[in-house]
Every structure is written in C-alpha cells, then in structure tokens.
C-alpha positions as CSV (number, residue, x, y, z in Angstrom):
1,M,-11.6,-3.8,20.5
2,L,-13.2,-1.8,17.8
3,N,-13.5,-3.3,14.3
4,R,-11.0,-1.3,12.4
5,A,-12.7,-1.4,9.0
6,H,-11.0,1.6,7.4
7,L,-13.4,4.0,5.8
8,A,-12.1,5.6,2.6
9,S,-12.9,9.2,3.6
10,F,-15.4,11.5,5.4
11,Q,-16.5,12.6,1.9
12,S,-17.2,9.1,0.6
13,A,-18.5,7.4,3.7
14,S,-22.1,6.1,3.2
15,W,-24.9,6.5,5.8
16,N,-24.6,2.8,6.5
17,E,-20.9,3.1,7.2
18,I,-21.4,6.2,9.4
19,N,-24.1,4.4,11.4
20,A,-22.0,1.3,11.9
21,F,-19.1,3.4,13.0
22,R,-21.3,5.3,15.4
23,D,-22.6,2.1,16.9
24,R,-19.1,0.7,17.3
25,I,-18.0,3.9,19.1
26,A,-21.0,3.8,21.5
27,S,-20.5,0.1,22.3
28,E,-16.8,0.6,23.1
29,A,-17.3,3.8,25.0
30,E,-20.0,2.2,27.2
31,K,-17.5,-0.4,28.4
32,Q,-15.1,2.3,29.8
33,H,-15.2,3.1,33.5
34,W,-13.7,6.6,33.0
35,L,-14.8,9.3,30.6
36,T,-11.1,10.0,29.6
37,D,-10.8,6.3,28.5
38,A,-14.0,6.6,26.5
39,A,-12.8,9.8,24.9
40,Q,-9.5,8.1,23.9
41,C,-11.5,5.3,22.3
42,L,-13.4,7.9,20.2
43,T,-10.3,9.8,19.0
44,S,-8.4,6.7,18.3
45,A,-11.2,5.3,16.2
46,L,-11.5,8.5,14.2
47,A,-7.7,8.6,13.6
48,I,-7.5,4.9,12.6
49,E,-10.7,4.6,10.5
50,F,-10.4,7.8,8.6
51,P,-7.0,8.1,7.0
52,S,-7.3,11.9,6.4
53,V,-7.4,12.6,10.2
54,V,-4.3,14.4,11.2
55,L,-5.4,15.0,14.8
56,A,-8.6,14.3,16.7
57,R,-9.4,15.6,20.2
58,V,-12.2,15.4,22.7
59,F,-12.7,18.2,25.2
60,A,-15.2,18.9,28.0
61,V,-16.0,22.1,29.8
62,L,-15.7,21.7,33.6
63,P,-15.4,24.1,36.5
64,F,-11.8,24.6,37.8
65,E,-12.6,23.0,41.1
66,R,-13.3,19.6,39.5
67,L,-10.0,19.2,37.7
68,P,-7.4,16.7,38.9
69,E,-4.2,18.1,40.4
70,V,-2.0,18.1,37.3
71,D,-4.7,19.7,35.2
72,A,-5.3,22.3,37.9
73,E,-1.6,23.2,38.0
74,V,-1.6,23.6,34.2
75,T,-4.7,25.8,34.4
76,Q,-3.1,27.9,37.1
77,R,0.1,28.5,35.0
78,F,-2.0,29.4,32.0
79,A,-3.9,32.0,34.0
80,E,-0.6,33.4,35.4
81,K,1.0,33.6,32.0
82,A,-2.1,35.4,30.7
83,G,-1.8,37.9,33.5
84,A,-5.2,37.0,34.8
85,A,-4.6,34.8,37.8
86,E,-7.0,36.8,39.9
87,L,-9.8,35.8,37.5
88,L,-9.3,32.1,38.2
89,V,-11.9,31.0,40.8
90,P,-13.4,27.5,41.7
91,T,-16.3,28.0,39.3
92,T,-14.2,29.2,36.3
93,P,-15.1,27.0,33.3
94,V,-12.1,25.2,31.8
95,L,-11.8,23.5,28.4
96,S,-10.3,20.2,29.5
97,L,-8.7,17.8,27.1
98,L,-10.1,14.2,27.6
99,G,-8.7,12.3,24.7
100,T,-6.3,12.8,21.8
101,S,-5.1,10.9,18.8
102,G,-3.0,11.9,15.8
103,I,-0.1,11.2,13.5
104,A,2.6,12.4,15.9
105,P,3.4,10.2,18.8
106,T,3.0,13.0,21.4
107,W,-0.6,13.5,20.1
108,N,-1.7,10.2,21.4
109,N,-1.6,10.9,25.2
110,R,-3.4,13.7,26.9
111,A,-0.6,14.0,29.4
112,F,1.8,15.1,26.7
113,S,-0.5,17.9,25.5
114,A,0.6,20.5,28.1
115,G,-0.4,23.4,25.8
116,H,-4.0,22.2,25.4
117,L,-4.5,20.0,28.5
118,A,-6.5,22.7,30.3
119,I,-7.5,26.1,29.0
120,P,-9.4,28.3,31.5
121,L,-12.1,30.5,30.0
122,L,-11.2,33.4,32.1
123,S,-13.0,36.3,30.4
124,K,-14.8,37.2,27.2
125,E,-11.9,39.4,26.2
126,L,-9.3,36.6,26.7
127,V,-11.4,34.0,24.8
128,E,-12.0,36.4,21.9
129,G,-8.2,36.9,21.7
130,A,-7.9,33.2,20.6
131,P,-9.5,32.9,17.2
132,M,-10.1,29.2,17.1
133,L,-11.5,29.0,20.6
134,A,-13.7,32.0,20.1
135,Q,-15.1,30.5,16.8
136,L,-15.7,27.1,18.5
137,L,-17.6,28.6,21.4
138,A,-19.6,30.9,19.0
139,D,-20.5,27.9,16.8
140,L,-21.7,26.1,19.9
141,K,-23.9,29.2,20.6
142,I,-22.3,29.9,24.0
143,D,-22.7,33.4,25.4
144,L,-19.3,34.6,26.4
145,A,-20.7,37.4,28.5
146,V,-21.2,34.9,31.4
147,L,-17.4,34.5,31.7
148,D,-17.0,38.1,33.0
149,D,-19.5,37.4,35.8
150,A,-18.0,34.0,36.8
151,R,-21.4,32.4,36.0
152,P,-21.7,28.9,34.7
153,I,-22.0,28.5,30.9
154,D,-25.6,28.2,29.7
155,S,-25.6,24.9,27.9
156,R,-29.4,24.5,27.6
157,R,-29.3,24.9,23.8
158,L,-27.2,21.7,23.6
159,V,-29.3,19.6,25.9
160,G,-31.0,16.4,24.7
161,G,-30.7,15.3,21.1
162,T,-29.4,18.6,19.8
163,N,-25.9,18.4,18.4
164,Q,-24.0,21.5,17.4
165,R,-21.1,21.5,14.9
166,F,-17.9,23.6,14.5
167,Y,-16.8,24.0,10.9
168,V,-13.8,25.7,9.2
169,Q,-13.9,24.8,5.6
170,S,-10.4,25.9,4.8
171,A,-7.8,26.0,7.6
172,K,-5.4,27.6,5.1
173,T,-7.5,30.6,4.3
174,A,-10.4,31.0,6.7
175,L,-10.5,34.3,8.6
176,D,-12.6,35.6,11.4
177,A,-14.5,38.9,11.6
178,R,-11.3,40.6,12.8
179,G,-9.3,39.3,9.8
180,R,-7.3,36.7,11.8
181,F,-6.7,33.1,10.7
182,I,-9.3,31.0,12.6
183,I,-6.7,28.2,12.8
184,P,-3.7,30.3,14.0
185,A,-1.0,27.5,14.1
186,R,0.2,28.3,10.6
187,D,3.2,25.9,10.7
188,F,1.0,23.1,11.8
189,V,-1.5,23.8,9.0
190,A,1.2,24.0,6.3
191,K,3.3,21.0,7.5
192,H,0.4,18.6,7.8
193,K,-1.6,19.9,4.8
194,I,-4.6,20.7,7.0
195,E,-7.7,21.4,5.0
196,T,-11.0,21.3,6.8
197,V,-11.4,21.4,10.6
198,F,-14.7,20.4,12.1
199,G,-16.2,19.5,15.4
200,M,-19.3,18.1,17.0
201,A,-20.6,18.9,20.5
202,G,-23.5,18.3,22.9
203,T,-24.4,18.4,26.6
204,Y,-24.9,15.8,29.2
205,V,-28.0,16.0,31.5
206,D,-25.9,17.6,34.2
207,G,-25.0,20.5,31.8
208,M,-21.4,19.5,31.1
209,I,-20.4,20.2,27.5
210,V,-18.4,17.7,25.5
211,A,-16.9,18.4,22.0
212,A,-14.8,16.5,19.5
213,I,-12.5,18.5,17.1
214,I,-11.0,16.9,14.0
215,F,-8.2,18.3,11.9
216,T,-8.3,16.6,8.5
217,S,-6.4,16.7,5.2
218,E,-9.7,16.5,3.3
219,H,-11.5,19.5,1.9
220,L,-15.1,19.0,3.1
221,Q,-18.3,20.8,2.3
222,A,-20.7,21.7,5.1
223,L,-23.2,19.1,3.9
224,T,-20.6,16.3,4.4
225,V,-19.7,17.6,7.9
226,D,-23.3,17.7,8.9
227,R,-23.6,13.9,8.6
228,F,-21.3,13.3,11.6
229,P,-22.5,15.2,14.7
230,S,-24.8,12.3,15.6
231,I,-21.7,10.4,16.6
232,M,-21.4,12.7,19.6
233,A,-25.0,12.0,20.6
234,N,-24.3,8.2,20.8
235,F,-21.1,8.9,22.6
236,R,-22.9,11.0,25.2
237,M,-25.6,8.4,25.8
238,A,-22.9,5.7,26.2
239,T,-21.0,7.7,28.8
240,T,-23.8,9.3,30.7
241,N,-23.4,6.9,33.7
242,A,-19.7,7.7,34.0
243,V,-20.4,11.5,33.9
244,L,-23.3,11.4,36.4
245,A,-21.0,9.3,38.8
246,R,-18.3,11.9,38.2
247,R,-15.9,9.3,36.8
248,I,-14.2,11.8,34.5
249,Y,-10.5,11.4,34.8
250,A,-8.8,8.0,35.0
251,P,-6.6,7.7,38.1
252,T,-3.4,7.1,36.1
253,I,-3.9,10.6,34.7
254,A,-5.3,12.3,37.7
255,S,-2.4,11.0,39.9
C-alpha cells in the first residue's frame, strides 16, 4: 500500500515531497500485473494525497481492435449516436479510460463511467466539436488530420523522456478559439467548485499514449503545474513491461 502522507496542496508541495510521491507511485505501479490496476493506483493516490483533487483519471489511446468486449460495445454505441458508425474501423484510435478516482462513489470504478469509458476519435471534425478533448489533443501536439485518413496517431513527439502537459487555468472562464468553454460540463464545474484542470502525458516505446487528467479546486499557475508531469514518466517506466506484454485490461473489467 502507498504511504498516504497527505500533501497540503499542489501549490505548496515541495520538490522533495513531489519526488517522494513520484517514487511511491512508481513502486506501487510496478507491482501491478495489469495497466488498469496501475492506473487505478495512480488516480487513487492523487485523490487521497492531494485534498483539492475532485476527480483524477488516466486514459490511454488504443486502436478499437484492442479494446475488451464491454469497452468495444460502448465505443460502437458512441459512434452510432454520433451518426458516424461507418467511420469506426479496427484501427480507429480510442481514448480509453484506465483508472478513475474522485469524491463521488461512481467516480472510483472505470466500469461505472459509461460516458467516458471509451471515446472513439472518429474524425478531426468530431474531435474538434468536443472542446476539452480538442484542447487536450492540441496540447499533446497531436495532428488531428490523421484521424480523417484512419492513420495511427503520430506520437513520436512524446517518446522517451518528453512529457507534455494539458492546462486549463480557470475551468470557470477559459474559452477556446471558438468562444466555447473548454470544460463544457458547467454544472460539474459549479457544483464542485472546479478551478484548474491539468494533465500530463507521455508515450510508451510501442507508441501508445497515456495521459492523466486532474480536476482540482485549486487555482494553479502554469509554473506550479509544470512541476508534476515527471510523475507520468515514472509511471510509464514502471508499467512498460505490462504494456509490452499487452496486459492492459484486468480480466474482471474485460469480462
């Protein structure tokens, strides 16, 4: 079990505390046989050790053909509801939820997150229609044009030690270039007093992208957020063997 030494806040955490937290995450993640279990360890630790975390989630981008049955069914329904079922092919990249923790009971099990369990990246147009998703992929420097050609996402910019971050300083007011709220769930933002939303991402040696997204009640400056993406680097190193062995989804979830 992780040492649950609560940190006061993202803002006040010292470098020593961040490094200790990062090492604990890596140690626990390395013990997990499945990537979903390791991702759950990461989100749980974030939610427990940082009191301002309202919701923390870990996603990976995988081709549709690699999803377990339940996730594939969710993906298919998503594509049908979007009126784009014909765009869903085996190689379609899907944003797949691996781990989730938060203040609501249903936010602590990926199986209960039907709306975000598996989001197919069907086309550039459809992705750009979702402000937060579009901003996330833009911040990760992903070229959305490849989606229209059913090509794999080019993740070379995230390979190795490079860690990208997603950052929305104010969930209450931040707008995208089209004048839309980047965090569109206005009731969620208001009810839980969401301030800053940030994420950290990187790529495994096989090209699979993994990202953590954190919704916090703290108002954080970019310099503060920039101290945390290295957590994802350690997480990736600790889980590389599971990824290369394609041990992504724990059987109890995959069914």
